C-alpha positions as CSV (number, residue, x, y, z in Angstrom):
1,X,52.0,9.8,-139.1
2,X,52.2,12.4,-136.3
3,X,49.3,10.7,-134.5
4,X,51.4,7.6,-134.2
5,X,53.7,9.6,-131.9
6,X,50.9,11.2,-129.9
7,X,50.4,9.4,-126.6
8,X,48.4,11.0,-123.8
9,X,45.8,10.0,-121.2
10,X,44.0,10.9,-118.0
11,X,43.6,9.4,-114.5
12,X,43.5,11.0,-111.0
13,X,45.3,9.4,-108.0
14,X,45.3,9.9,-104.3
15,X,47.0,13.2,-103.4
16,X,49.4,11.9,-100.7
17,X,50.9,9.0,-102.7
18,X,51.0,10.9,-105.9
19,X,52.9,13.8,-104.3
20,X,55.6,11.5,-102.9
21,X,56.0,9.5,-106.1
22,X,55.9,12.6,-108.3
23,X,59.1,14.0,-106.9
24,X,61.0,10.8,-107.5
25,X,59.6,10.4,-111.0
26,X,60.4,14.1,-111.9
27,X,64.0,13.6,-110.8
28,X,64.4,10.6,-113.0
29,X,62.7,12.3,-116.0
30,X,64.9,15.4,-115.6
31,X,68.0,13.2,-115.8
32,X,66.7,11.5,-118.9
33,X,65.8,14.8,-120.5
34,X,69.2,16.4,-119.8
35,X,71.0,13.5,-121.3
36,X,68.8,13.3,-124.4
37,X,69.2,17.0,-125.1
38,X,73.0,16.8,-124.9
39,X,73.2,14.9,-128.1
40,X,73.7,16.6,-131.5
41,X,71.5,14.1,-133.2
42,X,69.9,10.7,-132.5
43,X,69.1,7.7,-134.7
44,X,66.6,5.2,-133.5
45,X,65.4,1.8,-134.8
46,X,62.1,1.0,-133.2
47,X,59.3,-1.6,-133.2
48,X,55.7,-0.6,-133.2
49,X,52.9,-2.8,-131.7
50,X,49.2,-2.2,-131.7
51,X,47.2,-4.7,-129.6
52,X,43.4,-4.4,-129.9
53,X,41.0,-6.8,-128.0
54,X,38.8,-6.9,-131.1
55,X,41.2,-7.0,-134.0
56,X,44.3,-8.7,-132.6
57,X,47.9,-7.7,-132.8
58,X,49.7,-5.6,-135.5
59,X,53.5,-5.3,-135.5
60,X,55.8,-3.2,-137.6
61,X,59.3,-1.7,-137.5
62,X,60.7,1.7,-138.4
63,X,63.5,4.2,-137.9
64,X,63.8,7.9,-137.2
65,X,66.6,10.4,-137.2
66,X,66.2,13.4,-134.9
67,X,68.1,16.7,-134.7
68,X,66.4,19.5,-132.8
69,X,63.1,20.2,-134.7
70,X,64.3,18.2,-137.7
71,X,63.4,14.6,-138.4
72,X,63.4,11.9,-141.0
73,X,61.2,8.9,-140.3
74,X,60.9,5.7,-142.2
75,X,57.8,3.8,-141.3
76,X,55.6,1.3,-143.2
77,X,55.9,2.3,-146.9
78,X,56.4,6.0,-146.2
79,X,59.3,8.3,-145.5
80,X,58.5,11.6,-143.8
81,X,61.1,14.4,-143.8
82,X,61.0,17.7,-142.0
83,X,63.4,20.6,-141.9
84,X,61.4,22.3,-139.1
85,X,59.3,24.5,-141.5
86,X,58.4,22.2,-144.3
87,X,57.3,18.6,-144.4
88,X,57.6,16.0,-147.2
89,X,55.7,12.7,-147.1
90,X,57.1,10.2,-149.6
91,X,55.0,7.2,-150.7
92,X,57.8,5.0,-151.8
93,X,55.6,2.3,-153.4
94,X,53.4,4.8,-155.3
95,X,56.4,7.0,-156.2
96,X,54.6,10.1,-155.0
97,X,55.6,13.0,-152.8
98,X,53.4,15.4,-150.8
99,X,54.8,18.7,-149.6
100,X,53.3,21.2,-147.2
101,X,54.5,24.1,-145.0
102,X,54.0,23.3,-141.3
103,X,51.4,25.6,-140.0
104,X,51.2,26.9,-136.4
105,X,47.9,25.0,-136.0
106,X,49.6,21.8,-137.1
107,X,52.4,22.3,-134.6
108,X,49.9,22.6,-131.8
109,X,47.7,19.7,-133.0
110,X,49.9,17.0,-131.5
111,X,53.4,15.7,-131.1
112,X,55.9,15.5,-133.8
113,X,58.5,12.6,-134.0
114,X,61.1,15.0,-132.5
115,X,59.1,14.9,-129.2
116,X,59.0,11.1,-128.8
117,X,61.9,11.2,-126.4
118,X,60.7,14.3,-124.4
119,X,57.0,13.8,-124.6
120,X,56.7,13.8,-120.8
121,X,58.1,17.3,-120.3
122,X,54.9,19.3,-120.5
123,X,51.2,18.7,-120.0
124,X,51.5,15.8,-117.7
125,X,51.5,14.7,-114.1
126,X,53.3,11.5,-113.3
127,X,54.3,8.9,-110.8
128,X,56.7,6.0,-110.5
129,X,55.5,2.6,-111.8
130,X,57.0,-0.8,-111.4
131,X,60.6,-1.8,-112.1
132,X,61.3,-4.8,-114.4
133,X,64.2,-6.7,-115.9
134,X,63.6,-6.9,-119.7
135,X,66.2,-8.6,-121.9
136,X,68.8,-8.2,-119.2
137,X,68.0,-4.4,-118.9
138,X,66.6,-2.8,-115.7
139,X,63.6,-0.8,-116.9
140,X,61.9,1.7,-114.6
141,X,58.4,2.5,-115.7
142,X,56.8,5.9,-115.1
143,X,53.1,6.5,-115.5
144,X,52.1,9.7,-117.3
145,X,48.7,11.3,-116.8
146,X,47.7,14.2,-119.0
147,X,46.3,17.4,-117.5
148,X,43.9,17.6,-120.5
149,X,41.4,14.7,-120.1
150,X,39.8,14.7,-123.5
151,X,42.3,12.2,-125.0
152,X,41.2,8.9,-126.5
153,X,43.4,7.0,-124.0
154,X,43.7,6.8,-120.3
155,X,47.5,7.2,-119.7
156,X,51.0,6.5,-121.0
157,X,53.6,4.2,-119.6
158,X,57.2,5.4,-120.2
159,X,60.0,2.8,-119.8
160,X,63.4,4.1,-119.0
161,X,66.7,2.1,-119.3
162,X,68.2,2.8,-115.9
163,X,71.8,1.9,-116.8
164,X,71.8,4.4,-119.8
165,X,69.2,6.9,-118.6
166,X,67.5,6.6,-122.0
167,X,63.9,6.1,-123.1
168,X,63.3,2.4,-123.8
169,X,59.6,2.2,-124.6
170,X,56.4,4.2,-124.7
171,X,52.9,2.7,-124.4
172,X,49.6,4.4,-124.9
173,X,46.7,2.8,-123.0
174,X,43.6,3.3,-125.1
175,X,40.2,3.8,-123.6
176,X,38.9,1.1,-125.9
177,X,41.3,-1.4,-124.4
178,X,44.0,-1.1,-127.1
179,X,47.7,-0.8,-126.3
180,X,50.0,1.1,-128.7
181,X,53.7,0.5,-127.9
182,X,56.9,1.9,-129.3
183,X,60.1,0.0,-128.2
184,X,63.5,1.3,-129.0
185,X,65.7,-1.5,-130.4
186,X,68.8,0.6,-131.3
187,X,69.8,4.1,-130.0
188,X,72.7,5.8,-131.8
189,X,73.9,9.3,-131.1
190,X,76.0,12.0,-132.8
191,X,76.2,10.3,-136.2
192,X,77.7,11.9,-139.3
193,X,74.6,12.7,-141.3
194,X,74.3,13.4,-145.0
195,X,73.8,17.0,-146.0
196,X,70.2,16.5,-147.2
197,X,69.0,14.2,-144.4
198,X,66.3,16.6,-143.5
199,X,65.3,17.9,-146.9
200,X,63.6,16.4,-149.9
201,X,65.6,16.3,-153.1
202,X,64.6,15.1,-156.6
203,X,67.9,13.3,-156.9
204,X,67.0,11.0,-154.1
205,X,63.6,10.2,-155.5
206,X,63.9,10.5,-159.3
207,X,60.7,10.4,-161.3
208,X,58.4,10.7,-158.2
209,X,55.2,12.7,-158.8
210,X,55.3,15.9,-156.6
211,X,52.2,17.3,-155.0
212,X,52.5,20.8,-153.4
213,X,49.6,21.0,-150.9
214,X,50.2,24.7,-149.9
């Protein structure tokens, strides 16, 4: 599931134009980052779209609760929970739970859901893209180009809601012509969360078979 949140790519631009746009884009991204990190926790309802020129279009919805390095994501028929050191993947339909301790190698492998809103902070160069009105919102797009060019996609397009200074969407442009897009439909901050939001408990999933992968 982590790979669903991993969106990077690589393209080089002319130095003069890039330098000018980069400063403007960095200022905007810094504003979004500062505001995002000011919240105690964030709850997001999102839509996920995969468009492939060969296989058509796939659409799904999900939700994620974020607090620092902690997360709880509900996507497809799975719930994934992490307290920052351990991860539980719950297959609701199969009534099974897989647990593993998060290794350092796994942390470095890719982005976790907690980094969805701050994906742009490291490992990228960027420039301002176009500005559009989407559903009555003014969305400024920023193009993100990874410094590491071994990714399976060319670049990312980050959409920012200018009135709220919040991430609105994130699109991965695949080298095979596919587009993977997350769009935030609802963004709630500083909610009162249940004590075990970021920890698996048997009481929440009674009778589920438990696999310890460590």
